[in-house]
Every structure is written in structure tokens, then in C-alpha cells.
C-alpha positions as CSV (number, residue, x, y, z in Angstrom):
1,X,0.3,-0.4,0.0
2,X,1.6,3.4,-1.1
3,X,1.3,7.0,0.3
4,X,3.2,8.8,-1.6
5,X,2.9,9.2,-5.5
6,X,5.4,10.4,-8.2
7,X,3.6,11.7,-11.2
8,X,5.7,11.3,-14.4
9,X,4.2,14.1,-17.0
10,X,3.6,17.4,-16.9
11,X,1.1,20.2,-17.7
12,X,-2.3,19.8,-17.1
13,X,-2.7,16.5,-16.8
14,X,0.2,16.4,-14.2
15,X,-1.7,19.2,-12.2
16,X,-5.6,17.0,-12.8
17,X,-3.6,14.1,-11.3
18,X,-2.0,15.9,-7.9
19,X,-5.8,17.0,-7.2
20,X,-7.1,13.8,-7.1
21,X,-4.1,12.8,-4.9
22,X,-4.6,15.8,-2.5
23,X,-8.5,14.9,-2.0
24,X,-6.7,11.4,-1.2
25,X,-4.7,12.4,1.3
26,X,-1.7,11.4,-0.4
27,X,1.8,13.1,-0.4
28,X,2.5,14.4,-4.0
29,X,6.2,14.4,-6.0
30,X,6.4,16.5,-9.4
31,X,9.5,16.4,-11.9
32,X,10.3,18.7,-14.2
33,X,12.8,20.0,-17.4
34,X,14.6,23.2,-17.1
35,X,11.8,24.6,-19.6
36,X,9.1,23.7,-17.1
37,X,11.5,25.1,-14.3
38,X,8.5,26.9,-12.9
39,X,5.3,25.4,-14.2
40,X,2.0,25.3,-12.3
41,X,2.6,21.4,-11.2
42,X,6.0,22.2,-9.7
43,X,4.2,24.5,-7.4
44,X,1.5,22.6,-6.5
45,X,3.3,19.2,-5.8
46,X,4.3,18.7,-2.0
47,X,8.3,17.7,-3.4
48,X,9.7,18.3,-7.1
49,X,12.7,17.8,-8.7
50,X,14.6,18.5,-11.3
51,X,15.2,15.7,-14.6
52,X,17.4,17.7,-17.3
53,X,16.9,19.2,-20.1
54,X,14.3,20.9,-21.9
55,X,14.3,18.4,-24.7
56,X,11.8,15.4,-23.4
57,X,14.9,12.7,-24.1
58,X,16.7,14.5,-21.4
59,X,14.1,14.6,-19.0
60,X,10.6,13.2,-19.4
61,X,11.4,10.1,-21.5
62,X,14.2,9.5,-18.9
63,X,12.6,6.5,-17.2
64,X,15.6,5.7,-15.5
65,X,15.9,9.0,-13.4
66,X,12.6,9.2,-12.7
67,X,12.3,5.5,-10.7
68,X,15.7,7.1,-9.5
69,X,13.9,10.1,-7.6
70,X,11.1,8.2,-6.4
71,X,13.2,5.4,-4.9
72,X,15.3,8.5,-3.1
73,X,12.1,10.3,-2.3
74,X,10.3,7.3,-0.5
75,X,7.3,7.5,-3.5
76,X,5.5,4.4,-3.8
77,X,3.7,4.8,-6.5
78,X,4.3,6.4,-9.8
79,X,1.5,7.7,-12.4
80,X,2.7,8.3,-15.9
81,X,-0.7,10.0,-17.4
82,X,-0.2,10.4,-21.0
83,X,1.9,10.2,-23.4
84,X,5.5,10.6,-22.8
85,X,5.9,7.1,-20.7
86,X,3.0,5.7,-20.0
87,X,2.1,2.8,-22.7
88,X,6.3,2.0,-22.4
89,X,5.8,-2.1,-21.2
90,X,9.6,-1.7,-20.5
91,X,8.5,1.4,-17.9
92,X,6.0,-0.3,-16.2
93,X,8.2,-3.5,-15.8
94,X,11.5,-1.5,-14.4
95,X,8.7,0.4,-12.3
96,X,7.5,-3.2,-10.8
97,X,11.3,-4.5,-10.2
98,X,12.0,-1.4,-8.5
99,X,9.4,-2.2,-6.4
100,X,7.6,0.7,-7.2
101,X,3.3,0.5,-7.7
102,X,2.8,1.6,-12.1
103,X,-0.6,3.1,-12.0
104,X,-1.9,1.8,-15.4
105,X,-2.1,-1.7,-16.4
106,X,0.4,-4.4,-16.2
107,X,3.3,-4.6,-18.6
108,X,1.8,-7.6,-20.2
109,X,-1.0,-5.9,-21.0
110,X,0.9,-3.0,-22.5
111,X,2.9,-4.4,-24.5
112,X,-0.4,-7.0,-25.7
113,X,-2.5,-3.9,-26.5
114,X,0.1,-1.3,-27.0
115,X,1.7,-2.7,-29.9
116,X,-1.4,-2.0,-32.1
117,X,-0.7,-5.4,-34.7
118,X,-0.4,-7.6,-31.9
119,X,-3.8,-5.6,-30.0
120,X,-5.4,-6.7,-33.5
121,X,-4.6,-10.4,-33.4
122,X,-5.4,-10.6,-29.7
123,X,-9.1,-9.2,-30.2
124,X,-9.6,-11.2,-33.4
125,X,-9.0,-14.4,-31.2
126,X,-11.2,-13.0,-28.5
127,X,-14.1,-12.9,-31.8
128,X,-13.6,-8.7,-32.2
129,X,-14.6,-7.2,-35.0
130,X,-11.5,-5.1,-36.4
131,X,-10.4,-3.1,-39.2
132,X,-8.5,-5.1,-42.4
133,X,-5.0,-4.3,-42.5
134,X,-1.8,-6.2,-41.7
135,X,-2.6,-9.3,-39.4
136,X,0.6,-10.8,-38.9
137,X,2.7,-10.1,-35.8
138,X,5.9,-8.3,-35.0
139,X,8.3,-5.9,-37.2
140,X,7.3,-6.0,-40.9
141,X,10.4,-4.5,-43.5
142,X,9.0,-2.1,-46.0
143,X,9.4,-4.0,-49.1
144,X,6.7,-6.9,-47.1
145,X,4.0,-3.6,-46.3
146,X,4.5,-2.5,-50.1
147,X,3.6,-6.0,-50.9
148,X,0.8,-6.4,-48.8
149,X,-0.9,-2.7,-49.4
150,X,-2.6,-3.9,-52.7
151,X,-4.3,-7.0,-51.4
152,X,-5.9,-4.5,-48.3
153,X,-6.6,-1.9,-50.9
154,X,-6.5,1.8,-50.7
155,X,-6.9,4.3,-49.6
156,X,-5.1,3.5,-46.4
157,X,-2.9,4.4,-43.3
158,X,0.3,4.1,-42.3
159,X,0.1,4.1,-38.4
160,X,2.9,3.3,-35.3
161,X,2.5,0.3,-33.6
162,X,3.9,1.8,-30.5
163,X,2.0,4.8,-30.1
164,X,-1.3,6.9,-30.6
165,X,-2.0,10.6,-31.1
166,X,-1.7,10.4,-35.0
167,X,1.7,10.4,-34.5
168,X,3.8,8.3,-37.1
169,X,1.0,7.8,-39.2
170,X,0.0,9.1,-42.8
171,X,-2.3,8.3,-45.3
172,X,-1.5,6.5,-48.7
173,X,-4.3,6.7,-51.7
174,X,-1.5,5.6,-54.2
175,X,1.3,2.7,-54.2
176,X,3.8,5.0,-55.7
177,X,3.8,7.6,-53.0
178,X,3.9,4.8,-50.4
179,X,7.3,4.6,-49.6
180,X,8.4,8.0,-49.2
181,X,5.6,8.2,-46.6
182,X,6.7,4.7,-45.1
183,X,10.3,6.4,-44.3
184,X,8.4,9.6,-42.1
185,X,6.3,7.7,-40.8
186,X,9.0,5.5,-39.7
187,X,10.7,8.5,-38.7
188,X,8.4,10.4,-36.7
189,X,7.1,6.9,-34.4
190,X,11.1,6.6,-33.6
191,X,11.2,9.9,-33.0
192,X,7.9,10.2,-30.8
193,X,8.1,6.4,-29.3
194,X,11.6,4.8,-29.7
195,X,9.9,2.4,-32.0
196,X,10.0,2.7,-35.6
197,X,7.4,-0.3,-36.4
198,X,4.4,0.6,-38.7
199,X,1.4,-1.2,-39.9
200,X,-0.9,-1.0,-42.3
201,X,-4.9,-0.7,-41.8
202,X,-7.9,0.2,-44.5
203,X,-9.0,3.6,-44.2
204,X,-12.9,3.4,-43.7
205,X,-14.2,6.7,-45.3
206,X,-17.2,8.3,-44.0
207,X,-16.4,6.7,-40.6
208,X,-17.1,8.0,-36.9
209,X,-13.9,7.6,-34.3
210,X,-15.7,6.3,-31.2
211,X,-14.7,4.8,-27.9
212,X,-15.2,3.2,-24.9
213,X,-14.0,3.9,-21.8
214,X,-13.5,1.2,-19.5
215,X,-12.0,0.2,-15.9
216,X,-11.0,-3.0,-14.7
217,X,-9.6,-3.9,-11.2
218,X,-7.1,-6.9,-10.0
219,X,-10.1,-9.0,-9.0
220,X,-11.8,-9.6,-12.5
221,X,-14.0,-7.2,-12.6
222,X,-14.5,-5.3,-15.7
223,X,-17.0,-2.3,-16.2
224,X,-17.4,0.4,-19.1
225,X,-18.3,3.9,-18.7
226,X,-19.8,4.4,-21.9
227,X,-18.9,6.2,-25.6
228,X,-17.0,9.3,-26.2
229,X,-17.2,10.9,-29.7
230,X,-14.0,11.7,-31.0
231,X,-14.5,12.2,-34.7
232,X,-13.9,16.2,-34.7
233,X,-10.1,15.9,-35.6
234,X,-7.5,17.3,-37.6
235,X,-4.7,15.4,-39.0
236,X,-5.8,12.8,-36.8
237,X,-5.3,14.7,-33.6
238,X,-9.1,15.2,-31.6
239,X,-9.6,18.6,-31.2
240,X,-13.3,17.9,-29.9
241,X,-14.9,15.5,-28.2
242,X,-18.3,14.5,-26.0
243,X,-20.3,11.9,-24.4
244,X,-22.3,10.2,-25.4
245,X,-22.2,10.3,-28.9
246,X,-24.7,12.1,-31.2
247,X,-24.5,8.8,-33.5
248,X,-24.8,6.7,-31.2
249,X,-27.9,8.8,-29.4
250,X,-30.9,7.0,-27.9
251,X,-29.6,3.6,-30.0
252,X,-29.3,2.0,-26.6
253,X,-28.7,-1.9,-28.3
254,X,-25.9,-0.4,-30.0
255,X,-24.2,1.4,-26.7
256,X,-24.3,-1.7,-25.3
257,X,-23.2,-3.7,-27.9
258,X,-20.2,-1.6,-28.4
259,X,-19.2,-2.1,-24.1
260,X,-19.9,-5.6,-24.3
261,X,-17.0,-5.9,-27.1
262,X,-15.2,-3.7,-25.3
263,X,-14.8,-5.5,-21.7
264,X,-14.5,-8.5,-24.1
265,X,-11.1,-6.9,-25.5
266,X,-9.9,-6.0,-22.2
267,X,-10.4,-9.2,-20.8
268,X,-8.5,-10.9,-23.2
269,X,-5.3,-9.6,-22.0
270,X,-6.5,-9.5,-18.2
271,X,-6.5,-5.8,-18.0
272,X,-6.5,-3.9,-14.7
273,X,-6.7,0.0,-14.4
274,X,-8.5,2.5,-16.3
275,X,-8.1,1.9,-20.5
276,X,-10.2,2.9,-23.8
277,X,-11.2,0.6,-26.7
278,X,-11.3,2.7,-29.8
279,X,-13.8,1.8,-32.5
280,X,-14.6,2.9,-35.7
281,X,-18.2,2.9,-37.0
282,X,-19.2,3.2,-40.7
283,X,-22.4,4.9,-41.9
284,X,-24.4,1.5,-41.4
285,X,-23.4,1.8,-37.9
286,X,-20.9,-1.3,-38.1
287,X,-18.6,-1.0,-35.4
288,X,-14.9,-2.2,-35.8
289,X,-12.0,-2.2,-33.2
290,X,-9.4,0.2,-34.3
291,X,-6.7,0.3,-31.2
292,X,-6.5,0.1,-27.3
293,X,-5.2,3.4,-25.4
294,X,-3.6,1.2,-21.9
295,X,-3.6,4.7,-20.4
296,X,-5.7,7.6,-19.3
297,X,-6.8,9.6,-21.7
298,X,-6.6,13.3,-22.8
299,X,-10.9,13.8,-22.6
300,X,-11.5,11.5,-19.6
301,X,-13.1,14.7,-17.9
302,X,-16.4,14.3,-20.8
303,X,-17.1,10.9,-18.7
304,X,-16.5,12.2,-15.7
305,X,-19.4,14.7,-15.8
306,X,-21.7,12.1,-17.1
307,X,-21.5,9.5,-15.0
308,X,-20.2,11.6,-12.2
309,X,-16.8,9.3,-11.3
310,X,-13.7,10.6,-11.0
311,X,-11.7,8.3,-13.4
312,X,-8.5,9.1,-11.9
313,X,-9.4,8.4,-8.3
314,X,-10.0,5.3,-9.3
315,X,-6.8,4.1,-11.1
316,X,-5.2,5.3,-7.6
317,X,-7.6,3.0,-5.8
318,X,-7.5,0.2,-8.5
319,X,-3.5,0.3,-7.7
320,X,-4.1,-0.1,-4.1
321,X,-5.5,-3.4,-4.8
322,X,-9.2,-2.2,-4.3
323,X,-12.2,-3.7,-5.7
324,X,-14.3,-1.3,-8.2
325,X,-16.9,0.0,-5.9
326,X,-20.1,-0.6,-8.5
327,X,-21.3,-3.2,-11.0
328,X,-22.0,-2.3,-14.4
329,X,-25.7,-1.9,-13.8
330,X,-24.5,1.3,-11.3
331,X,-23.1,3.1,-14.3
332,X,-25.8,5.5,-15.2
333,X,-25.1,8.3,-17.9
334,X,-26.6,11.4,-17.1
335,X,-26.9,14.6,-19.1
336,X,-24.4,15.8,-21.9
337,X,-20.7,17.0,-22.2
338,X,-18.4,18.6,-24.7
339,X,-14.6,19.0,-24.3
340,X,-12.6,21.5,-26.5
341,X,-9.1,21.1,-26.5
342,X,-7.6,24.8,-26.1
343,X,-4.2,25.0,-28.0
344,X,-1.8,27.5,-28.4
345,X,-2.0,27.5,-32.5
346,X,-3.1,29.9,-35.1
347,X,-6.3,28.2,-37.0
348,X,-6.2,31.5,-39.8
349,X,-2.8,30.3,-40.4
350,X,-2.9,26.2,-41.4
351,X,-2.9,25.7,-37.2
352,X,0.8,27.2,-37.2
353,X,2.1,26.3,-33.3
354,X,2.4,29.6,-31.2
355,X,4.9,30.3,-28.8
356,X,5.9,32.9,-26.5
357,X,4.8,34.3,-22.5
358,X,1.0,34.4,-21.8
359,X,0.2,38.3,-20.7
360,X,-3.1,37.6,-19.3
361,X,-5.9,35.0,-18.3
362,X,-9.1,35.4,-17.6
363,X,-10.5,31.1,-17.3
364,X,-14.5,31.1,-17.9
365,X,-16.3,30.0,-14.8
366,X,-20.0,29.7,-13.9
367,X,-22.7,26.6,-13.8
368,X,-22.0,23.4,-15.7
369,X,-17.9,25.0,-16.9
370,X,-14.9,23.2,-15.6
371,X,-11.3,24.1,-16.9
372,X,-8.4,21.4,-16.8
373,X,-5.3,23.9,-17.3
374,X,-1.4,24.0,-16.5
375,X,-0.7,27.5,-17.4
376,X,-1.6,31.0,-15.7
377,X,0.0,34.3,-16.6
378,X,3.7,34.6,-16.9
379,X,3.8,31.1,-18.0
380,X,6.2,30.4,-21.2
381,X,4.7,28.2,-24.2
382,X,7.9,26.8,-25.6
383,X,8.3,24.8,-28.4
384,X,9.4,21.4,-27.1
385,X,6.2,19.9,-25.9
386,X,2.8,19.8,-27.3
387,X,0.5,23.1,-27.8
388,X,-2.1,21.8,-25.3
389,X,-3.1,25.3,-23.2
390,X,-6.3,24.1,-21.1
391,X,-9.1,21.3,-21.8
392,X,-12.4,23.6,-21.6
393,X,-15.5,21.0,-20.5
394,X,-19.4,21.5,-19.6
395,X,-22.1,19.8,-19.1
396,X,-25.5,20.9,-20.0
397,X,-28.7,18.5,-19.5
398,X,-29.1,18.0,-22.9
399,X,-26.6,18.3,-26.0
400,X,-28.4,21.9,-27.2
401,X,-27.6,23.1,-23.3
402,X,-24.4,21.8,-23.5
403,X,-23.5,23.8,-26.3
404,X,-24.9,27.1,-25.4
405,X,-23.0,26.5,-22.4
406,X,-19.6,25.9,-24.6
407,X,-20.6,29.2,-26.6
408,X,-20.5,31.8,-23.2
409,X,-17.7,30.0,-21.8
410,X,-15.5,30.2,-25.5
411,X,-16.8,34.1,-25.3
412,X,-15.4,34.4,-21.3
413,X,-12.1,32.7,-21.8
414,X,-9.3,35.3,-22.7
415,X,-5.7,34.1,-23.4
416,X,-3.3,37.1,-24.3
417,X,0.4,36.8,-25.7
418,X,0.3,33.7,-27.6
419,X,-2.2,32.6,-30.3
420,X,-5.1,30.3,-29.8
421,X,-7.9,27.9,-31.7
422,X,-10.5,29.5,-29.1
423,X,-12.0,31.3,-32.6
424,X,-11.9,27.5,-34.1
425,X,-13.9,26.4,-31.8
426,X,-16.5,29.1,-31.7
427,X,-17.2,28.4,-35.3
428,X,-17.7,24.7,-34.8
429,X,-20.2,25.8,-32.1
430,X,-22.0,27.5,-34.7
431,X,-21.7,25.2,-37.5
432,X,-25.1,23.8,-38.6
433,X,-23.6,20.5,-39.0
434,X,-22.2,20.4,-35.8
435,X,-25.1,21.2,-34.2
436,X,-27.0,18.2,-36.4
437,X,-24.5,15.8,-35.4
438,X,-23.7,15.4,-38.8
439,X,-19.7,14.7,-39.2
440,X,-17.3,12.5,-39.7
441,X,-13.3,11.7,-39.5
442,X,-12.7,13.8,-42.3
443,X,-15.3,17.1,-41.8
444,X,-12.6,19.3,-40.4
445,X,-10.3,19.0,-43.3
446,X,-12.9,19.0,-45.9
447,X,-16.1,20.4,-44.9
448,X,-15.2,22.9,-42.4
449,X,-13.2,26.3,-43.0
450,X,-12.5,29.4,-40.5
451,X,-12.4,31.6,-43.7
452,X,-15.5,30.5,-45.9
453,X,-19.4,31.4,-43.8
454,X,-21.1,28.0,-43.9
455,X,-24.1,28.1,-46.6
456,X,-27.2,30.2,-44.7
457,X,-25.2,31.4,-41.7
458,X,-25.3,35.0,-43.6
459,X,-22.4,36.2,-42.2
460,X,-20.9,39.1,-43.6
461,X,-17.9,40.3,-42.4
462,X,-18.3,44.3,-44.2
463,X,-21.6,44.7,-42.2
464,X,-20.0,43.8,-38.9
465,X,-16.8,46.1,-39.4
466,X,-19.2,49.3,-40.3
467,X,-21.3,48.7,-37.3
468,X,-18.7,47.9,-35.1
469,X,-17.2,51.1,-36.6
470,X,-20.6,53.1,-35.7
471,X,-20.2,51.5,-32.1
472,X,-16.9,52.9,-31.3
473,X,-17.8,56.0,-32.8
474,X,-20.6,56.0,-31.1
475,X,-19.1,55.6,-27.8
476,X,-16.1,58.4,-28.4
477,X,-18.7,60.8,-28.4
478,X,-20.1,59.6,-24.8
479,X,-16.8,59.7,-23.6
480,X,-15.9,62.7,-25.1
481,X,-19.4,64.9,-23.3
482,X,-18.4,66.6,-20.0
483,X,-20.5,67.6,-17.5
484,X,-19.7,70.8,-16.4
485,X,-19.9,71.7,-12.8
486,X,-22.2,74.0,-11.5
487,X,-21.4,78.4,-10.9
488,X,-22.3,77.9,-7.3
489,X,-20.0,75.2,-5.9
490,X,-23.2,74.0,-2.9
491,X,-26.8,73.2,-2.5
492,X,-29.4,75.7,-2.6
493,X,-29.9,75.6,1.1
494,X,-26.9,76.6,1.8
495,X,-27.4,79.6,-0.3
496,X,-30.0,80.3,1.3
497,X,-28.5,80.0,4.8
498,X,-25.5,82.3,3.8
499,X,-28.4,84.9,2.4
500,X,-30.4,84.7,5.9
501,X,-26.9,85.5,8.1
502,X,-25.8,88.2,6.1
503,X,-29.6,89.9,6.4
504,X,-28.9,89.9,10.4
């Protein structure tokens, strides 16, 4: 049993885990790079230790140094968050070998499900439908992949076996372009995950990306917490998530089938702790296993808001050997939640990353609004890590209320010093197709634009500019009106009193 946790991560997720530990009465330890010396997670933790240079390979990817710090400071467990070392089976095993609890799945489960090709083979044996692709386990050479590609059929995806988040992923439409894309995908996978192995998968066009959150304890109990809609993506990076999915909607039978398949996939590898089974769902609502994320997801807050469960706390309880406190019948989805990822990037310039110092920040508040962030005024957005500034999450009784609440929250959110994608999310909230739930994984890239207004919206920027000028002129006029002080510097009553005294 442990009472002190080291968080092997940075940014908003490190702050999120620190808060959960504090509510459970546990001591916390932060680690940081040179670039994060003044970061929020360093301030919040009970103890903090320097890892190394600003580059990830010199700091947050130094598993050996993280374990050394944990042992020296007396931490009994390590929470990896997401990214960095979260899905590294060798790191999880090293934690166990050092006598530390790894707040996540067993190394064997990470190895089985973290390697996407092995995961496909594993769930296929368990009767879970998968997207057509390279079914073999282990590494495949470029010449072997080029030979298998026509059998799978174009278009297809090259995907890194060791990770997710769109890293090491390339879309291939023609065989002729495949060698160059294979090289690029392998280089990116090697840089991001330390493993350049890739596999091929058929691209299901017009599909929805829907995932199921699961929790499993060491005693064989597995439950799912409903689905999340994650189809709004750009370059395979999620931009907005919501729960439940408007595509699944009132189809409780489909929701239960997907949940049961997700539980079966987790049981196939004797999974323990929190995880996510990702599916592609076609227009006919046929669903296929995509991959399993053997970690906490960035978008976990939307599930927390609709179920009322704290997933991070449940992770810690499971790692301490506790039983799950509820059965599947106890899980209820209430209302609707939407999460917008607020990134430091310019939506008007091809989402170019923006760096600099945040000089001013106003966070939205009010009923049903939650902001998970790791930045503050004066914080430096560096080029060394991803561009995520915060996650803005809202809850409403219905999807319509959640959209209206998100609009209000986005209006209130002010960040000065770097460019952000808040305007993108504001445009998305006004999109008729988004409001109608009529989108898929290619919607943002193919049918949404920051420049051209949606048909029927009647947006006229020149009229808006004229009105803004008139309003500014009117306010200037009002500000120029000076109320002159009267010639008398006092009231009439005092003037009368003075006159009466003079007459005496």
C-alpha cells in the first residue's frame, strides 16, 4: 500500500493527477525539465525534482532517472499520465522491478495492446471485429508492407505500432507514394516513441471515431463507462470530444453491444486499471476495433461529467488493490458533456503552433463549466512540447444546452500573449452540421473552413465592420461629453442659509 505518488508528466494532466492525490490525502512528487522549472505542477506538488534539459529525451522520457528519484524520495507509486512513458511496457516493468506500483495496466497488457499489430491479432482471437489490415504480429519490412498494401486496398493508413495521437501516421492513396510515406512515418514514430515499427490498416471513409472507457480491477471485475464521440479531428489529432455520442444517440442496443465488445477486448489481455477501446463506426453502424489506449485519455473529463465518477481516483484505488465499487448496472449516463482542446496555434494560419509568454488569462466559470489547465499569466509556451494549453469542458442536461454553455464559456475565455484555437471552436459551435451531429473524421479537413461561412449563416464581415465602427464612434462621442460643474459650488439650501446670516 502506498501513500506517496510521483507524477511522471507535466502540464494540465500532471495538475489533474496532483489534485486527485491531494483529495485522497496522498503526498505528491513532481518532476520537471529545465523549461518547466516554474510550471504549475511544480508549484502544486509537495516535492519537485529536476529531471534534465528541455528536450523530452533528456527529461520526461528518462524512465531510469524518474525511478531513481521515486526511490530516493520515498514514493511508493508512479502515475505516468498520458504520452511520454505512459504506454511503455518496459517502463511499467522497471517500476515493478524497483518495488514501485505503476498506476496503470500490467506490462503484459501494455505490450499486447500497446503494439497495435499484436492488439489486432489478440482481439481477433477474442471475436472482436477489426478493420482490415496487416494481421501478422511483429515487425514488417518496407518491401513486405508494399507487397501487402494492394491486397488490403487503397486508401489505407500507415500507423505506428508503439503509440497513438496521430504520431507516425500517414494516409496513402496510391502505391507510388507509399515508400516515401513509410520512411516519414517510421522517422516520426522513432522520434515520438523510440520505436519505428509500423503497420497498415484500411482507411474506412466517412467513419465515426467512437471510443469506450473501461475500468478493470485486479479481481477480474470490468465495467465500461459509456462512449465518447471523437470524430472531430485534424491530422488525426482530436480537437473536440463529447459524451454521449450524437451518432449513437438513443440507440441503447448499439451502445451496449460496443460496451460488451470493449469489455471482452480488455478481458482478452487480463487488463487492469483504466483504458480505452477505440472503434471506427461506418455509416451503417457497423463497428470495428481500431486500437486500445492503455492509459488515461486526454478526453476523460467528459466521461467523468456524465457518469459522476472520478477516473483518476479510481485508477489510484485500483493500483492499491481495491475492488471496483460498482457493477455495470450501477453506471448511469446523465446529461451531455463537451470538451474543447485549447491549443496554442493559429487557426487562421493553417494551425501553425504559437509560442511565447502568456501575459493575461481569464478563465470561464459558472454552472457546468470546468477548465483543466497547467498554465497561468507569465507562463512560457515553449516549442519543446505539445501545444495543449487547457481543456475546456462543459456539462448540460441536453446536447443543446451543452453547446450553448460552451459558446458562453468560449466567449469568456481570454488568453493574451499567444494565438489560440478558441476562434476555431467558436466557429465550430455555430456550425449547422455540428449542431445537427452530421460530421465524421474528415469533417474538419474537408467540409469546414475558418474563412468561408457555412451556407445559410448569412455572415457579412463588411457589415459587421461598419457596425463596429459606428459603435466605436458613438462610444467615443459619449466619452467626450463633459458635465460642467455649476457656478454655485454648493446647494441652494446652503446659499439660503448664507443669505439669511447676511441679513442679520
